[in-house]
C-alpha positions in Angstrom: 31.0 -70.6 60.4 27.3 -69.9 60.1 25.3 -68.0 62.7 21.8 -69.4 63.5 19.1 -67.0 64.9 17.3 -69.0 67.7 15.0 -68.4 70.6 14.5 -70.1 74.0 10.8 -70.8 73.7 10.0 -70.4 70.0 7.4 -67.7 70.6 7.1 -64.6 68.6 8.7 -61.5 70.2 11.2 -63.7 72.3 14.8 -62.6 72.5 16.9 -63.8 69.6 20.3 -65.4 70.2 22.9 -66.1 67.5 24.1 -69.7 67.9 27.4 -70.9 66.3 26.6 -73.7 63.9 29.5 -75.8 65.1 27.8 -76.1 68.5 24.8 -77.7 66.9 24.7 -81.6 67.1 21.1 -82.2 65.8 18.2 -80.4 64.2 14.8 -81.9 65.0 11.6 -81.1 63.0 8.6 -80.1 65.1 6.3 -79.0 62.3 6.6 -77.3 59.0 9.4 -74.7 59.1 9.7 -75.1 62.9 12.7 -76.9 64.3 14.4 -77.6 67.6 18.1 -76.9 67.5 20.1 -79.2 69.9 23.5 -78.6 71.4 25.0 -81.2 73.7 23.5 -79.8 76.8 20.7 -77.5 75.6 18.1 -76.8 73.0 16.6 -73.8 71.2 13.9 -73.0 68.6 14.3 -72.0 65.1 11.7 -71.0 62.5 12.9 -71.0 58.9 12.9 -73.0 55.7 15.4 -75.9 55.9 16.3 -75.5 52.2 17.7 -72.0 52.9 20.4 -73.6 54.9 20.9 -76.8 53.1 24.2 -76.0 51.4 26.0 -74.8 54.6 24.7 -77.8 56.5 26.3 -80.1 54.0 29.5 -78.0 54.1 29.7 -78.3 57.9 29.0 -82.0 58.2 25.2 -82.3 58.6 23.7 -85.4 57.0 20.1 -86.4 56.7 19.0 -89.3 58.8 15.3 -89.0 58.3 12.8 -86.3 57.5 12.5 -85.6 61.2 16.2 -85.4 62.1 19.3 -83.8 60.8 22.5 -84.9 62.5 25.9 -83.2 62.6 28.1 -86.2 61.8 31.2 -84.3 63.1 29.8 -84.9 66.6 29.1 -88.6 66.3 31.0 -90.3 69.1 29.3 -93.8 68.8 26.9 -95.6 66.6 25.0 -98.6 67.8 23.9 -100.4 64.6 21.8 -103.0 66.5 19.7 -100.3 68.2 19.9 -97.9 65.3 21.1 -95.1 67.6 23.6 -92.4 67.0 25.3 -90.9 70.1 26.3 -87.2 69.8 28.8 -85.2 71.9 31.8 -82.8 71.8 35.3 -82.8 73.3 34.6 -79.8 75.4 31.3 -80.8 77.0 30.4 -83.9 79.1 26.8 -84.5 78.0 25.5 -86.5 75.1 22.4 -86.7 72.9 21.0 -89.4 70.7 19.3 -89.6 67.3 17.3 -92.4 65.8 18.8 -93.9 62.7 17.0 -97.2 62.6 15.6 -97.0 59.1 18.9 -95.9 57.5 21.3 -98.7 56.3 24.0 -99.0 58.9 26.8 -98.8 56.2 25.8 -95.2 55.5 26.5 -94.0 59.0 29.8 -95.9 59.1 30.8 -94.6 55.7 30.1 -91.0 56.6 31.8 -91.3 60.0 34.9 -92.9 58.3 35.1 -90.1 55.7 34.7 -87.3 58.3 37.3 -88.9 60.6 39.7 -88.9 57.6 38.8 -85.2 57.1 39.6 -84.4 60.7 43.0 -86.1 60.5 43.8 -84.0 57.4 42.9 -80.9 59.3 45.4 -81.8 62.1 48.1 -83.1 59.7 51.3 -81.2 58.8 51.9 -83.3 55.7 49.0 -83.8 53.4 51.1 -85.9 51.0 50.8 -88.8 53.4 47.0 -89.1 52.9 45.5 -91.2 50.1 42.2 -90.8 48.4 41.3 -94.5 48.2 38.7 -94.5 51.0 36.7 -91.7 49.3 36.9 -93.2 45.8 35.8 -96.6 47.0 32.8 -95.4 49.0 31.6 -93.0 46.3 32.0 -95.6 43.6 30.0 -98.3 45.4 27.1 -96.2 46.6 23.9 -96.5 44.5 21.5 -94.5 46.7 21.5 -90.9 45.3 20.8 -89.4 48.8 23.9 -91.0 50.2 26.0 -90.5 47.1 25.4 -86.8 47.4 26.6 -86.7 51.0 29.7 -88.7 50.0 30.5 -86.6 47.0 30.1 -83.4 49.2 32.5 -84.8 51.8 35.0 -85.8 49.1 34.8 -82.3 47.6 35.5 -80.8 51.0 38.4 -83.2 51.5 39.9 -82.5 48.1 39.6 -78.7 48.6 41.2 -78.9 52.1 44.0 -81.2 50.8 44.8 -78.7 48.0 44.8 -75.9 50.5 47.1 -77.8 52.8 49.5 -78.6 49.9 49.5 -75.0 48.9 50.2 -73.9 52.5 53.0 -76.5 52.7 54.5 -75.2 49.4 54.3 -71.7 50.7 55.9 -72.6 54.0 58.7 -74.5 52.3 59.4 -71.5 50.0 59.2 -69.1 53.0 61.7 -71.4 54.9 64.0 -71.6 51.9 63.8 -67.8 51.5 63.9 -66.7 55.2 66.4 -69.2 56.6 68.8 -69.3 53.7 72.3 -68.3 54.8 72.9 -66.7 51.4 71.4 -63.3 50.6 68.3 -63.4 48.3 66.4 -60.4 46.9 63.7 -59.9 44.4 63.4 -56.8 42.2 60.6 -55.3 40.1 61.2 -54.3 36.4 62.5 -50.9 37.5 65.2 -52.5 39.7 63.6 -51.7 43.1 64.0 -54.3 45.8 60.5 -55.8 46.5 61.6 -58.5 49.0 64.8 -59.6 50.9 65.7 -62.3 53.3 67.5 -61.7 56.7 70.9 -62.7 55.2 71.0 -59.5 53.0 70.4 -57.3 56.0 73.2 -59.1 57.8 75.9 -58.7 55.1 75.0 -55.1 54.3 74.1 -53.8 57.8 71.0 -52.1 56.4 67.4 -52.7 57.8 64.4 -53.9 56.0 62.9 -50.4 55.9 66.2 -49.0 54.4 66.2 -51.5 51.5 62.7 -52.5 50.5 61.0 -50.7 47.7 64.2 -48.8 46.9 67.1 -49.2 44.4 70.2 -50.9 45.8 72.6 -48.7 43.7 74.0 -47.3 47.0 75.1 -50.8 48.0 77.3 -51.4 44.9 80.8 -49.9 44.5 81.0 -47.4 41.7 83.3 -49.6 39.6 80.7 -52.3 39.4 77.5 -50.3 38.8 77.8 -50.7 35.0 78.2 -54.5 35.5 75.1 -54.6 37.7 73.0 -52.7 35.1 74.2 -54.9 32.2 73.5 -58.2 34.1 70.1 -56.9 35.3 69.1 -55.9 31.7 70.2 -59.3 30.4 68.1 -61.1 33.0 65.0 -59.1 32.0 65.5 -60.4 28.5 65.1 -64.0 29.9 68.7 -65.0 30.5 70.3 -66.3 33.7 73.5 -64.5 34.7 76.3 -65.6 37.1 78.8 -62.9 37.9 80.8 -61.3 40.8 80.2 -57.9 42.3 81.3 -55.9 45.4 78.7 -54.5 47.9 79.4 -51.9 50.4 78.4 -52.6 54.0 76.8 -49.7 55.9 80.0 -49.3 57.8 82.0 -48.9 54.6 83.5 -52.4 54.4 83.6 -54.1 51.1 81.7 -57.4 50.7 82.6 -59.6 47.7 79.6 -61.5 46.3 79.0 -64.1 43.7 75.6 -63.3 42.2 73.1 -65.4 40.2 70.3 -63.5 38.5 67.2 -65.4 37.6 64.1 -64.0 35.8 60.8 -64.1 37.6 58.0 -65.4 35.4 54.3 -64.6 36.1 51.7 -65.8 33.6 54.5 -66.6 31.2 55.8 -63.0 31.3 58.9 -61.7 33.1 57.8 -59.8 36.1 61.1 -59.1 37.8 64.4 -60.6 38.9 65.6 -62.8 41.7 69.1 -62.1 42.9 70.7 -65.0 44.8 74.1 -64.1 46.3 76.9 -65.8 48.1 79.5 -64.1 50.2 82.9 -65.1 48.8 85.0 -62.6 50.8 86.4 -65.4 52.9 87.1 -67.7 50.0 88.8 -64.8 48.1 91.1 -64.2 51.1 91.8 -67.9 51.3 92.6 -67.9 47.6 95.0 -64.9 48.0 96.6 -66.7 50.9 97.0 -69.8 48.8 98.6 -67.8 46.0 100.9 -66.1 48.5 101.8 -69.5 49.9 102.5 -70.9 46.4 104.8 -67.9 45.7 106.6 -68.6 49.0 107.0 -72.2 48.0 108.3 -71.3 44.5 110.8 -68.8 46.0 111.9 -71.4 48.6 112.5 -74.0 45.9 114.4 -71.4 43.8 116.5 -70.4 46.8 117.3 -73.9 47.9 118.6 -74.6 44.3 120.7 -71.5 43.7 121.6 -69.8 47.0 124.6 -72.0 47.8 125.8 -72.0 44.2 125.7 -68.2 44.2 127.6 -67.8 47.5 130.6 -69.8 46.4 131.6 -67.7 43.4 130.4 -64.6 45.4 133.1 -65.3 48.0 135.7 -65.6 45.3 134.6 -62.3 43.6 134.7 -60.5 46.9 138.2 -61.8 47.7 139.6 -60.7 44.3 138.0 -57.3 44.6 139.6 -56.8 48.0 143.0 -58.0 46.5 142.7 -55.6 43.5 141.8 -52.7 45.9 145.0 -53.2 47.8 147.2 -53.3 44.7 145.6 -50.6 42.5 145.2 -46.9 43.3 142.9 -44.3 41.8 139.9 -46.7 41.5 138.7 -46.6 45.1 135.3 -45.3 44.1 134.7 -48.2 41.7 135.9 -50.7 44.2 133.5 -49.3 46.8 130.6 -49.6 44.4 131.6 -53.2 43.5 131.8 -54.1 47.2 128.4 -52.6 48.0 126.8 -54.5 45.1 128.4 -57.7 46.2 127.1 -57.1 49.8 123.7 -56.5 48.3 123.8 -59.8 46.4 125.0 -61.5 49.6 122.1 -60.0 51.6 119.5 -61.2 49.0 121.0 -64.7 49.1 120.7 -64.6 52.9 117.1 -63.6 52.7 116.6 -66.5 50.2 118.0 -68.9 52.7 115.7 -67.7 55.5 112.7 -68.4 53.2 113.9 -71.7 51.7 114.6 -73.7 54.8 112.4 -74.2 57.9 113.7 -72.1 60.7 114.1 -73.8 64.1 111.7 -72.0 66.4 111.4 -72.3 70.2 108.1 -70.9 71.4 108.1 -69.6 74.9 106.0 -67.1 76.9 107.8 -63.8 76.4 107.1 -60.2 77.5 106.5 -58.3 74.3 107.3 -55.0 75.9 110.8 -56.2 76.8 111.3 -57.5 73.2 110.2 -54.1 71.8 112.4 -52.1 74.2 115.5 -54.2 73.2 114.6 -53.6 69.5 114.2 -49.9 70.0 117.7 -49.8 71.7 119.2 -51.4 68.6 117.5 -48.9 66.2 117.9 -45.8 68.3 121.1 -44.7 66.5 119.5 -45.2 63.0 116.4 -43.2 64.1 118.6 -40.3 65.3 120.4 -40.2 62.0 117.1 -39.8 60.2 115.8 -37.3 62.8 113.0 -39.8 63.8 111.6 -40.0 67.4 110.5 -43.4 68.6 107.6 -43.3 71.1 106.5 -46.4 73.0 103.0 -46.6 74.6 102.1 -49.8 76.6 98.9 -51.1 78.1 99.1 -51.8 81.8 97.2 -55.0 81.4 99.5 -56.4 78.7 99.9 -60.2 78.7 102.9 -62.3 77.4 102.9 -63.9 74.0 104.0 -67.4 73.0 106.8 -66.7 70.5 110.3 -67.2 69.2 111.9 -64.1 70.5 114.6 -63.7 67.8 112.0 -64.0 65.0 109.6 -61.5 66.6 112.5 -59.1 67.1 113.3 -59.6 63.4 109.7 -58.6 62.5 109.9 -55.5 64.6 113.3 -54.5 63.1 111.9 -55.0 59.5 108.8 -52.8 60.1 110.7 -50.1 62.0 113.4 -50.0 59.3 110.8 -49.5 56.6 109.1 -46.7 58.7 112.4 -44.9 59.4 113.5 -45.1 55.7 110.1 -43.7 54.6 110.5 -40.5 56.7 112.8 -38.4 54.7 112.1 -35.3 56.7 112.0 -36.9 60.1 109.1 -37.1 62.4 107.6 -39.5 64.9 107.0 -43.2 65.0 104.4 -44.3 67.6 104.5 -47.9 68.8 101.5 -49.1 70.8 101.3 -52.4 72.7 97.6 -53.1 73.5 95.3 -55.9 74.6 92.5 -56.4 72.1 90.8 -58.7 74.5 92.0 -61.4 76.9 93.1 -63.5 73.9 95.0 -61.1 71.5 97.9 -58.7 71.9 98.0 -55.9 69.4 101.3 -54.2 68.3 100.6 -51.1 66.2 103.3 -49.0 64.4 102.2 -45.6 63.2 104.7 -43.5 61.2 104.6 -40.1 59.4 106.3 -41.2 56.3 105.6 -40.8 52.6 102.8 -43.4 52.6 101.9 -46.2 50.1 99.4 -45.9 47.2 96.3 -47.9 47.9 96.7 -50.0 44.7 100.1 -51.3 45.9 99.1 -52.4 49.4 97.5 -55.7 48.4 100.8 -56.8 46.8 103.0 -56.0 49.8 104.7 -59.2 50.9 105.1 -60.6 47.4 108.7 -61.6 46.5 110.6 -58.8 44.7 107.7 -56.4 45.0 108.8 -53.3 46.8 108.1 -49.6 47.0 111.7 -48.8 47.8 114.2 -47.9 45.1 116.8 -50.5 46.3 114.4 -52.9 48.1 113.8 -56.6 47.3 110.5 -57.2 48.9 111.9 -60.2 50.7 112.1 -58.5 54.1 108.3 -57.9 54.3 107.8 -61.3 52.8 109.7 -62.9 55.7 107.8 -60.7 58.1 104.4 -62.0 56.9 105.7 -65.6 57.1 106.9 -65.2 60.7 103.6 -63.7 61.9 101.7 -66.4 60.1 103.8 -69.1 61.8 103.0 -67.5 65.2 99.2 -67.8 64.4 98.9 -64.0 64.1 97.7 -61.5 61.5 99.5 -58.5 59.9 97.6 -55.7 58.2 98.8 -52.5 56.6 96.9 -49.2 56.1 98.4 -46.2 54.5 97.7 -42.8 52.9 100.2 -41.0 50.6 101.9 -38.1 52.3 100.3 -38.9 55.6 101.8 -42.1 56.8 101.4 -45.8 57.3 99.9 -47.9 60.1 101.0 -51.5 60.5 99.0 -53.7 63.0 100.1 -57.1 64.3 97.8 -59.2 66.4 99.3 -62.3 68.1 97.5 -64.7 70.5 98.3 -64.1 74.1 99.9 -66.7 76.3 97.0 -67.7 78.6 
């Protein structure tokens, strides 16, 4: 916006005021290089060469009407072609002024006003793509008077420039929206691998702030096992390739976030200037995939059990009977007979576990006091615990709510977990059982033992059929435990450290 130096009376030595050019509605020639500057409700004096300001006057909408008057067509509110009068005003002021346009062809005023009105609409529009250039092209093509053609061409140039600026602005806003509001994490990196920009999603999944990530390497976010993979894929992208791979990030709190990553090279002036990393959190889908695999394994085991369990039990009963008969008739082989009976009982136990998995168990869900169920379970296992020099300690939250459950199945879960804990404590110790309210919706049952612990690489496979850490285990007991908790709408998690102990946590919805 231009500033015009004006005075109140046009006399030398008068105070000079700087007037904003957009307030001017008309410039009136008094004599050579002396002009009256009109606003809607006032007038000022200006002494200067008009040619010195010609370009900015065209830029800001001034158009020549005659050699005595210059009119700001942006402020034309009405044109009376019969009288040849232009009425000037602004939205913010009540007054008006006029300018004589009698000798100018009326189409010129109409054309300029139409073109400027279209320009104003463009300024207010959010979508420049909806505007068409037909009105400008038609007017410019039809005008033969060079004075008018210049005005039209100038307005069209201003329009084209503003439309291009608007389109660029729209493009930048769309890109910014895609980047900022994308639910998937997006980062850009320079050639050295430093993060130059990141969207809010990356801060959410990592727990780090913008200040902690920008202009730094992200090596501390990547687990050590995947650092070489990151460097390899990044180097490949810098050579112009697009790479899709999986990598694990570390949240600031230490949790692992599994990501599917797409690396795309950034081109500037046909040269690679960096790398875009577009991620997708696949932690949930990975867990869903693991649950599906576990479910499929359960289904396979169930089908196997349904097909062979009864066939095994029939000859098993015969074998057991004949071994007992032979034991009563022969002497000196008691040790062998005991081993045979133990092994037959073991086979029978495995078949029984098969049958539990293979057929749907009738469950009756009722609100039950989990503390009473736990106390009854501890009574059953008290003798076994004493034999292993294990002390069972129960701690209960006073605000504990009931749970909707099948009491017998929940008791079976408690027995399976406590049996495993007792058997893991070869030198005795303490098992702490805690009954807590996580919130008003979840009851937590936590078992903490001081046993031998479980190696970290084995924990993910716990619950698979025939996968066990015990010498004579089958893995079916824990498999059944997982299935029961799942059927109750709960979750079971296991944390362990070798030679320290194991923590098993069960959360079950409370009976509200």
